[in-house]
ZASEPA-133923 format. One record per atom (N, C-alpha, C, O): chain; residue number from 1; atom name; x, z, y. Coordinates in steps of 0.05 Angstrom, whole numbers, plus 5000, padded with zeros to 4 digits. Atoms other than C-alpha are relative to their C-alpha. Layout:
residues N
@chaine = A	num = NUM	atome = CA	x = X	z = Z	y = Y
...
***
This chain:
residues 69
@chaine = A	num = 1	atome = N	x = 5021	z = 5019	y = 4993
@chaine = A	num = 1	atome = CA	x = 8306	z = 9410	y = 7599
@chaine = A	num = 1	atome = C	x = 4982	z = 4994	y = 4976
@chaine = A	num = 1	atome = O	x = 4958	z = 4992	y = 4979
@chaine = A	num = 2	atome = N	x = 5017	z = 5005	y = 5024
@chaine = A	num = 2	atome = CA	x = 8283	z = 9398	y = 7528
@chaine = A	num = 2	atome = C	x = 4981	z = 5024	y = 4995
@chaine = A	num = 2	atome = O	x = 4959	z = 5020	y = 4985
@chaine = A	num = 3	atome = N	x = 5017	z = 4976	y = 5004
@chaine = A	num = 3	atome = CA	x = 8256	z = 9470	y = 7526
@chaine = A	num = 3	atome = C	x = 4975	z = 4997	y = 5017
@chaine = A	num = 3	atome = O	x = 4953	z = 5003	y = 5009
@chaine = A	num = 4	atome = N	x = 5023	z = 5003	y = 4982
@chaine = A	num = 4	atome = CA	x = 8212	z = 9454	y = 7586
@chaine = A	num = 4	atome = C	x = 4981	z = 4979	y = 4989
@chaine = A	num = 4	atome = O	x = 4956	z = 4983	y = 4990
@chaine = A	num = 5	atome = N	x = 5017	z = 5021	y = 5011
@chaine = A	num = 5	atome = CA	x = 8186	z = 9390	y = 7553
@chaine = A	num = 5	atome = C	x = 4986	z = 5010	y = 4975
@chaine = A	num = 5	atome = O	x = 4962	z = 5004	y = 4972
@chaine = A	num = 6	atome = N	x = 5013	z = 4989	y = 5024
@chaine = A	num = 6	atome = CA	x = 8172	z = 9427	y = 7488
@chaine = A	num = 6	atome = C	x = 4978	z = 5019	y = 5008
@chaine = A	num = 6	atome = O	x = 4956	z = 5019	y = 4996
@chaine = A	num = 7	atome = N	x = 5020	z = 4982	y = 4991
@chaine = A	num = 7	atome = CA	x = 8135	z = 9481	y = 7525
@chaine = A	num = 7	atome = C	x = 4976	z = 4985	y = 5012
@chaine = A	num = 7	atome = O	x = 4953	z = 4993	y = 5007
@chaine = A	num = 8	atome = N	x = 5021	z = 5016	y = 4988
@chaine = A	num = 8	atome = CA	x = 8095	z = 9429	y = 7564
@chaine = A	num = 8	atome = C	x = 4983	z = 4987	y = 4978
@chaine = A	num = 8	atome = O	x = 4959	z = 4986	y = 4980
@chaine = A	num = 9	atome = N	x = 5014	z = 5012	y = 5022
@chaine = A	num = 9	atome = CA	x = 8077	z = 9393	y = 7499
@chaine = A	num = 9	atome = C	x = 4982	z = 5020	y = 4986
@chaine = A	num = 9	atome = O	x = 4960	z = 5014	y = 4979
@chaine = A	num = 10	atome = N	x = 5015	z = 4979	y = 5013
@chaine = A	num = 10	atome = CA	x = 8055	z = 9458	y = 7467
@chaine = A	num = 10	atome = C	x = 4976	z = 5008	y = 5017
@chaine = A	num = 10	atome = O	x = 4953	z = 5011	y = 5007
@chaine = A	num = 11	atome = N	x = 5022	z = 4993	y = 4981
@chaine = A	num = 11	atome = CA	x = 8013	z = 9476	y = 7529
@chaine = A	num = 11	atome = C	x = 4979	z = 4978	y = 4999
@chaine = A	num = 11	atome = O	x = 4955	z = 4985	y = 4997
@chaine = A	num = 12	atome = N	x = 5019	z = 5022	y = 5000
@chaine = A	num = 12	atome = CA	x = 7981	z = 9407	y = 7529
@chaine = A	num = 12	atome = C	x = 4984	z = 5000	y = 4974
@chaine = A	num = 12	atome = O	x = 4959	z = 4995	y = 4975
@chaine = A	num = 13	atome = N	x = 5014	z = 5000	y = 5026
@chaine = A	num = 13	atome = CA	x = 7964	z = 9412	y = 7455
@chaine = A	num = 13	atome = C	x = 4980	z = 5023	y = 4999
@chaine = A	num = 13	atome = O	x = 4957	z = 5020	y = 4990
@chaine = A	num = 14	atome = N	x = 5018	z = 4977	y = 4999
@chaine = A	num = 14	atome = CA	x = 7934	z = 9482	y = 7464
@chaine = A	num = 14	atome = C	x = 4976	z = 4995	y = 5019
@chaine = A	num = 14	atome = O	x = 4954	z = 5002	y = 5013
@chaine = A	num = 15	atome = N	x = 5021	z = 5005	y = 4980
@chaine = A	num = 15	atome = CA	x = 7895	z = 9460	y = 7525
@chaine = A	num = 15	atome = C	x = 4980	z = 4980	y = 4988
@chaine = A	num = 15	atome = O	x = 4956	z = 4983	y = 4991
@chaine = A	num = 16	atome = N	x = 5017	z = 5020	y = 5012
@chaine = A	num = 16	atome = CA	x = 7867	z = 9399	y = 7488
@chaine = A	num = 16	atome = C	x = 4983	z = 5013	y = 4978
@chaine = A	num = 16	atome = O	x = 4959	z = 5007	y = 4976
@chaine = A	num = 17	atome = N	x = 5015	z = 4987	y = 5022
@chaine = A	num = 17	atome = CA	x = 7847	z = 9442	y = 7428
@chaine = A	num = 17	atome = C	x = 4978	z = 5018	y = 5012
@chaine = A	num = 17	atome = O	x = 4956	z = 5019	y = 5002
@chaine = A	num = 18	atome = N	x = 5019	z = 4983	y = 4987
@chaine = A	num = 18	atome = CA	x = 7813	z = 9491	y = 7475
@chaine = A	num = 18	atome = C	x = 4976	z = 4984	y = 5012
@chaine = A	num = 18	atome = O	x = 4953	z = 4991	y = 5008
@chaine = A	num = 19	atome = N	x = 5021	z = 5017	y = 4988
@chaine = A	num = 19	atome = CA	x = 7774	z = 9436	y = 7512
@chaine = A	num = 19	atome = C	x = 4983	z = 4988	y = 4978
@chaine = A	num = 19	atome = O	x = 4959	z = 4986	y = 4981
@chaine = A	num = 20	atome = N	x = 5016	z = 5010	y = 5022
@chaine = A	num = 20	atome = CA	x = 7753	z = 9406	y = 7446
@chaine = A	num = 20	atome = C	x = 4982	z = 5021	y = 4988
@chaine = A	num = 20	atome = O	x = 4959	z = 5015	y = 4981
@chaine = A	num = 21	atome = N	x = 5017	z = 4978	y = 5010
@chaine = A	num = 21	atome = CA	x = 7728	z = 9473	y = 7422
@chaine = A	num = 21	atome = C	x = 4977	z = 5006	y = 5019
@chaine = A	num = 21	atome = O	x = 4954	z = 5010	y = 5009
@chaine = A	num = 22	atome = N	x = 5021	z = 4996	y = 4981
@chaine = A	num = 22	atome = CA	x = 7688	z = 9482	y = 7486
@chaine = A	num = 22	atome = C	x = 4979	z = 4978	y = 4997
@chaine = A	num = 22	atome = O	x = 4955	z = 4984	y = 4997
@chaine = A	num = 23	atome = N	x = 5019	z = 5022	y = 5003
@chaine = A	num = 23	atome = CA	x = 7657	z = 9413	y = 7477
@chaine = A	num = 23	atome = C	x = 4983	z = 5003	y = 4975
@chaine = A	num = 23	atome = O	x = 4959	z = 4999	y = 4975
@chaine = A	num = 24	atome = N	x = 5015	z = 4996	y = 5025
@chaine = A	num = 24	atome = CA	x = 7638	z = 9428	y = 7405
@chaine = A	num = 24	atome = C	x = 4979	z = 5022	y = 5003
@chaine = A	num = 24	atome = O	x = 4957	z = 5020	y = 4993
@chaine = A	num = 25	atome = N	x = 5019	z = 4978	y = 4995
@chaine = A	num = 25	atome = CA	x = 7606	z = 9494	y = 7426
@chaine = A	num = 25	atome = C	x = 4976	z = 4991	y = 5017
@chaine = A	num = 25	atome = O	x = 4954	z = 4999	y = 5012
@chaine = A	num = 26	atome = N	x = 5022	z = 5010	y = 4984
@chaine = A	num = 26	atome = CA	x = 7566	z = 9459	y = 7480
@chaine = A	num = 26	atome = C	x = 4981	z = 4983	y = 4984
@chaine = A	num = 26	atome = O	x = 4957	z = 4985	y = 4987
@chaine = A	num = 27	atome = N	x = 5016	z = 5018	y = 5017
@chaine = A	num = 27	atome = CA	x = 7542	z = 9407	y = 7430
@chaine = A	num = 27	atome = C	x = 4983	z = 5017	y = 4981
@chaine = A	num = 27	atome = O	x = 4959	z = 5012	y = 4977
@chaine = A	num = 28	atome = N	x = 5015	z = 4983	y = 5019
@chaine = A	num = 28	atome = CA	x = 7522	z = 9461	y = 7380
@chaine = A	num = 28	atome = C	x = 4978	z = 5015	y = 5015
@chaine = A	num = 28	atome = O	x = 4956	z = 5018	y = 5005
@chaine = A	num = 29	atome = N	x = 5021	z = 4986	y = 4984
@chaine = A	num = 29	atome = CA	x = 7485	z = 9499	y = 7435
@chaine = A	num = 29	atome = C	x = 4977	z = 4981	y = 5007
@chaine = A	num = 29	atome = O	x = 4954	z = 4990	y = 5006
@chaine = A	num = 30	atome = N	x = 5022	z = 5019	y = 4993
@chaine = A	num = 30	atome = CA	x = 7446	z = 9437	y = 7456
@chaine = A	num = 30	atome = C	x = 4984	z = 4994	y = 4975
@chaine = A	num = 30	atome = O	x = 4959	z = 4992	y = 4977
@chaine = A	num = 31	atome = N	x = 5014	z = 5005	y = 5025
@chaine = A	num = 31	atome = CA	x = 7428	z = 9422	y = 7383
@chaine = A	num = 31	atome = C	x = 4982	z = 5024	y = 4994
@chaine = A	num = 31	atome = O	x = 4959	z = 5021	y = 4986
@chaine = A	num = 32	atome = N	x = 5014	z = 4976	y = 5006
@chaine = A	num = 32	atome = CA	x = 7407	z = 9494	y = 7373
@chaine = A	num = 32	atome = C	x = 4976	z = 5003	y = 5019
@chaine = A	num = 32	atome = O	x = 4954	z = 5010	y = 5010
@chaine = A	num = 33	atome = N	x = 5022	z = 4998	y = 4981
@chaine = A	num = 33	atome = CA	x = 7365	z = 9495	y = 7437
@chaine = A	num = 33	atome = C	x = 4979	z = 4980	y = 4994
@chaine = A	num = 33	atome = O	x = 4955	z = 4986	y = 4995
@chaine = A	num = 34	atome = N	x = 5019	z = 5022	y = 5006
@chaine = A	num = 34	atome = CA	x = 7333	z = 9429	y = 7418
@chaine = A	num = 34	atome = C	x = 4983	z = 5008	y = 4975
@chaine = A	num = 34	atome = O	x = 4959	z = 5004	y = 4975
@chaine = A	num = 35	atome = N	x = 5014	z = 4992	y = 5024
@chaine = A	num = 35	atome = CA	x = 7315	z = 9456	y = 7349
@chaine = A	num = 35	atome = C	x = 4980	z = 5022	y = 5006
@chaine = A	num = 35	atome = O	x = 4957	z = 5021	y = 4996
@chaine = A	num = 36	atome = N	x = 5019	z = 4978	y = 4993
@chaine = A	num = 36	atome = CA	x = 7284	z = 9519	y = 7378
@chaine = A	num = 36	atome = C	x = 4977	z = 4989	y = 5016
@chaine = A	num = 36	atome = O	x = 4954	z = 4997	y = 5012
@chaine = A	num = 37	atome = N	x = 5022	z = 5012	y = 4984
@chaine = A	num = 37	atome = CA	x = 7245	z = 9478	y = 7429
@chaine = A	num = 37	atome = C	x = 4980	z = 4986	y = 4983
@chaine = A	num = 37	atome = O	x = 4956	z = 4989	y = 4986
@chaine = A	num = 38	atome = N	x = 5018	z = 5014	y = 5018
@chaine = A	num = 38	atome = CA	x = 7217	z = 9434	y = 7375
@chaine = A	num = 38	atome = C	x = 4983	z = 5018	y = 4983
@chaine = A	num = 38	atome = O	x = 4960	z = 5013	y = 4979
@chaine = A	num = 39	atome = N	x = 5015	z = 4980	y = 5015
@chaine = A	num = 39	atome = CA	x = 7197	z = 9494	y = 7333
@chaine = A	num = 39	atome = C	x = 4979	z = 5013	y = 5017
@chaine = A	num = 39	atome = O	x = 4956	z = 5017	y = 5007
@chaine = A	num = 40	atome = N	x = 5019	z = 4988	y = 4982
@chaine = A	num = 40	atome = CA	x = 7163	z = 9526	y = 7392
@chaine = A	num = 40	atome = C	x = 4977	z = 4981	y = 5006
@chaine = A	num = 40	atome = O	x = 4954	z = 4989	y = 5006
@chaine = A	num = 41	atome = N	x = 5021	z = 5019	y = 4995
@chaine = A	num = 41	atome = CA	x = 7126	z = 9462	y = 7407
@chaine = A	num = 41	atome = C	x = 4981	z = 4996	y = 4976
@chaine = A	num = 41	atome = O	x = 4958	z = 4990	y = 4980
@chaine = A	num = 42	atome = N	x = 5016	z = 5003	y = 5024
@chaine = A	num = 42	atome = CA	x = 7102	z = 9458	y = 7335
@chaine = A	num = 42	atome = C	x = 4982	z = 5024	y = 4995
@chaine = A	num = 42	atome = O	x = 4958	z = 5020	y = 4989
@chaine = A	num = 43	atome = N	x = 5016	z = 4977	y = 5009
@chaine = A	num = 43	atome = CA	x = 7079	z = 9529	y = 7323
@chaine = A	num = 43	atome = C	x = 4996	z = 5021	y = 5022
@chaine = A	num = 43	atome = O	x = 4982	z = 5041	y = 5018
@chaine = A	num = 44	atome = N	x = 5001	z = 4980	y = 4980
@chaine = A	num = 44	atome = CA	x = 7085	z = 9566	y = 7389
@chaine = A	num = 44	atome = C	x = 4973	z = 5004	y = 5013
@chaine = A	num = 44	atome = O	x = 4956	z = 4986	y = 5012
@chaine = A	num = 45	atome = N	x = 5024	z = 4995	y = 4985
@chaine = A	num = 45	atome = CA	x = 7030	z = 9598	y = 7429
@chaine = A	num = 45	atome = C	x = 4999	z = 4983	y = 5025
@chaine = A	num = 45	atome = O	x = 5021	z = 4975	y = 5035
@chaine = A	num = 46	atome = N	x = 5002	z = 5017	y = 4976
@chaine = A	num = 46	atome = CA	x = 7004	z = 9557	y = 7488
@chaine = A	num = 46	atome = C	x = 5016	z = 5011	y = 5024
@chaine = A	num = 46	atome = O	x = 5028	z = 4996	y = 5039
@chaine = A	num = 47	atome = N	x = 4985	z = 4988	y = 4978
@chaine = A	num = 47	atome = CA	x = 7036	z = 9607	y = 7537
@chaine = A	num = 47	atome = C	x = 5030	z = 4994	y = 4998
@chaine = A	num = 47	atome = O	x = 5044	z = 4989	y = 5017
@chaine = A	num = 48	atome = N	x = 4972	z = 5006	y = 5005
@chaine = A	num = 48	atome = CA	x = 7104	z = 9596	y = 7505
@chaine = A	num = 48	atome = C	x = 5006	z = 4971	y = 5005
@chaine = A	num = 48	atome = O	x = 5027	z = 4964	y = 5016
@chaine = A	num = 49	atome = N	x = 4996	z = 5029	y = 4996
@chaine = A	num = 49	atome = CA	x = 7096	z = 9521	y = 7505
@chaine = A	num = 49	atome = C	x = 5002	z = 4993	y = 5030
@chaine = A	num = 49	atome = O	x = 5016	z = 4974	y = 5037
@chaine = A	num = 50	atome = N	x = 5000	z = 5006	y = 4972
@chaine = A	num = 50	atome = CA	x = 7084	z = 9523	y = 7580
@chaine = A	num = 50	atome = C	x = 5027	z = 5006	y = 5013
@chaine = A	num = 50	atome = O	x = 5034	z = 4995	y = 5033
@chaine = A	num = 51	atome = N	x = 4974	z = 4991	y = 4989
@chaine = A	num = 51	atome = CA	x = 7152	z = 9556	y = 7592
@chaine = A	num = 51	atome = C	x = 5021	z = 4977	y = 4997
@chaine = A	num = 51	atome = O	x = 5038	z = 4974	y = 5015
@chaine = A	num = 52	atome = N	x = 4980	z = 5021	y = 5006
@chaine = A	num = 52	atome = CA	x = 7191	z = 9497	y = 7562
@chaine = A	num = 52	atome = C	x = 5003	z = 4980	y = 5023
@chaine = A	num = 52	atome = O	x = 5026	z = 4975	y = 5031
@chaine = A	num = 53	atome = N	x = 4996	z = 5018	y = 4978
@chaine = A	num = 53	atome = CA	x = 7176	z = 9447	y = 7617
@chaine = A	num = 53	atome = C	x = 5013	z = 5013	y = 5025
@chaine = A	num = 53	atome = O	x = 5027	z = 5000	y = 5040
@chaine = A	num = 54	atome = N	x = 4988	z = 4986	y = 4978
@chaine = A	num = 54	atome = CA	x = 7196	z = 9500	y = 7668
@chaine = A	num = 54	atome = C	x = 5030	z = 5004	y = 4997
@chaine = A	num = 54	atome = O	x = 5044	z = 5006	y = 5016
@chaine = A	num = 55	atome = N	x = 4972	z = 4995	y = 5005
@chaine = A	num = 55	atome = CA	x = 7263	z = 9510	y = 7635
@chaine = A	num = 55	atome = C	x = 5017	z = 4974	y = 5003
@chaine = A	num = 55	atome = O	x = 5041	z = 4976	y = 5009
@chaine = A	num = 56	atome = N	x = 4984	z = 5024	y = 4999
@chaine = A	num = 56	atome = CA	x = 7284	z = 9437	y = 7635
@chaine = A	num = 56	atome = C	x = 5014	z = 4995	y = 5026
@chaine = A	num = 56	atome = O	x = 5038	z = 4989	y = 5026
@chaine = A	num = 57	atome = N	x = 4985	z = 5003	y = 4975
@chaine = A	num = 57	atome = CA	x = 7301	z = 9433	y = 7710
@chaine = A	num = 57	atome = C	x = 5023	z = 5020	y = 5002
@chaine = A	num = 57	atome = O	x = 5044	z = 5013	y = 5012
@chaine = A	num = 58	atome = N	x = 4979	z = 4980	y = 4999
@chaine = A	num = 58	atome = CA	x = 7340	z = 9497	y = 7704
@chaine = A	num = 58	atome = C	x = 5024	z = 4992	y = 4982
@chaine = A	num = 58	atome = O	x = 5047	z = 4995	y = 4991
@chaine = A	num = 59	atome = N	x = 4978	z = 5009	y = 5017
@chaine = A	num = 59	atome = CA	x = 7380	z = 9471	y = 7645
@chaine = A	num = 59	atome = C	x = 5015	z = 4976	y = 5011
@chaine = A	num = 59	atome = O	x = 5039	z = 4975	y = 5008
@chaine = A	num = 60	atome = N	x = 4986	z = 5023	y = 4988
@chaine = A	num = 60	atome = CA	x = 7394	z = 9406	y = 7681
@chaine = A	num = 60	atome = C	x = 5018	z = 5009	y = 5023
@chaine = A	num = 60	atome = O	x = 5040	z = 4999	y = 5025
@chaine = A	num = 61	atome = N	x = 4984	z = 4990	y = 4978
@chaine = A	num = 61	atome = CA	x = 7419	z = 9444	y = 7742
@chaine = A	num = 61	atome = C	x = 5025	z = 5014	y = 4989
@chaine = A	num = 61	atome = O	x = 5047	z = 5011	y = 5000
@chaine = A	num = 62	atome = N	x = 4977	z = 4987	y = 5012
@chaine = A	num = 62	atome = CA	x = 7464	z = 9487	y = 7698
@chaine = A	num = 62	atome = C	x = 5020	z = 4980	y = 4990
@chaine = A	num = 62	atome = O	x = 5044	z = 4984	y = 4993
@chaine = A	num = 63	atome = N	x = 4982	z = 5020	y = 5010
@chaine = A	num = 63	atome = CA	x = 7493	z = 9425	y = 7666
@chaine = A	num = 63	atome = C	x = 5015	z = 4986	y = 5023
@chaine = A	num = 63	atome = O	x = 5038	z = 4980	y = 5021
@chaine = A	num = 64	atome = N	x = 4988	z = 5014	y = 4977
@chaine = A	num = 64	atome = CA	x = 7505	z = 9391	y = 7734
@chaine = A	num = 64	atome = C	x = 5021	z = 5018	y = 5012
@chaine = A	num = 64	atome = O	x = 5043	z = 5009	y = 5018
@chaine = A	num = 65	atome = N	x = 4981	z = 4981	y = 4989
@chaine = A	num = 65	atome = CA	x = 7539	z = 9454	y = 7760
@chaine = A	num = 65	atome = C	x = 5025	z = 5002	y = 4982
@chaine = A	num = 65	atome = O	x = 5047	z = 5002	y = 4992
@chaine = A	num = 66	atome = N	x = 4977	z = 4998	y = 5019
@chaine = A	num = 66	atome = CA	x = 7582	z = 9460	y = 7698
@chaine = A	num = 66	atome = C	x = 5017	z = 4976	y = 5000
@chaine = A	num = 66	atome = O	x = 5042	z = 4978	y = 4999
@chaine = A	num = 67	atome = N	x = 4985	z = 5024	y = 4999
@chaine = A	num = 67	atome = CA	x = 7603	z = 9388	y = 7700
@chaine = A	num = 67	atome = C	x = 5016	z = 4997	y = 5026
@chaine = A	num = 67	atome = O	x = 5037	z = 4984	y = 5027
@chaine = A	num = 68	atome = N	x = 4987	z = 5001	y = 4974
@chaine = A	num = 68	atome = CA	x = 7621	z = 9395	y = 7773
@chaine = A	num = 68	atome = C	x = 5025	z = 5017	y = 5002
@chaine = A	num = 68	atome = O	x = 5042	z = 5013	y = 5019
@chaine = A	num = 69	atome = N	x = 4978	z = 4981	y = 4999
@chaine = A	num = 69	atome = CA	x = 7670	z = 9451	y = 7758
@chaine = A	num = 69	atome = C	x = 5024	z = 4988	y = 4987
@chaine = A	num = 69	atome = O	x = 5045	z = 5000	y = 4986
***
């Protein structure tokens, strides 16, 4: 019985570490995307700047779908 509890504790610890890693990667991705967007808005060509507003709804949908999973 103790073996089962030890295995469950190990699994829970690994699962939590994995979920934390995913959260950190998502945060890094959002920061990176935000930085790129700001740079494009500062120096980008007008055609490139027009793409950014079109991407926002797509990114919101991706986030909603991901959170729903």
